[in-house]
Every structure is written in C-alpha cells, then in structure tokens.
N, C-alpha and C positions, 0 to 999 in steps of 0.2 A: 071835544073829549068829555065823556061821561064823568060825573063826580059821585063818589059814594062816601057815606059815613059809616063806620064800623063801631058798634058798641061793643066793649069788651069789659068783662068783670074779672078781676084777679084776687087771688089769695094764696100767698106763698108758692107762687108758680115760676120761681126764678130758673128752675131746671130747664124748662121748655119755652119760656117767654120770648126770649130773643130769637129763637128759631121760628117761633109762630109769627112774630112781628115781621121778620125778614120775608116770610112768605107772603104776608099782606103787601108789604112795600113793593115786592117784585111783580105784582100783577101788571098786565100790559093793557093799553088802551083805556085806561081809567085812572082818575086822580083819586088817590086813597087819602081820607082823613080818619083819624082814629080817636074815640073818646073812650077813656078807661076809668072805671071806678074800682078802686082797690078796697077790700074788705077787711083791712087791718093787718096786712102781711108783716111778718117779723123776719123774714129772709131778706135777700137782696132784691126783691122785686121792685121796691121803690127806687132803688139806684138805677135799675134797668130802665124804668119808666122816665125818670128824670133825664137820663142820657139821651133817650130816644125823643123826648119832647123838645130837646135842643137841636137834634139833627133831622127831625121829620115833622110831618103834620100830625102830631099826636098831643092831645091834651089829656090830663088825668087829675083825678082828685081822690081823697081818701075818706072813706066813711066807716061805719061800724056794721056788723052783720045784720 
C-alpha cells in the first residue's frame, strides 16, 4: 500500500476543516498521514485538530503568521 504525507496549513478554518479532513481520510488504496501547521487560529480549529490527532494519523503544531 502506498503511503502519503499531506501538508496542510490552517487559520480559522473550523467551518470546513472536518469535512476536508474526512475527505482525505476516505482516500482508498493509500495510507494517509497529515501534518498541519496552524497560523494562530482563534476559532475551534485547534479543538478539531486535537480530536483528529487522537483518532487518525494527524500531527499538528501552532505557529505565527
């Protein structure tokens, strides 16, 4: 099985983030790993990332613009 690493940047993207992540997780015939850098979100983006990091192969960290 092929493995891929997806690099993703977020900033106040809670409205669509979970839908986007679900789309990535649902890829077939490939093992998906996701690395996210958040640019200082003030909405619930960080909560979504934290939950997904426990349930999926997702790692994230927070930085500044």
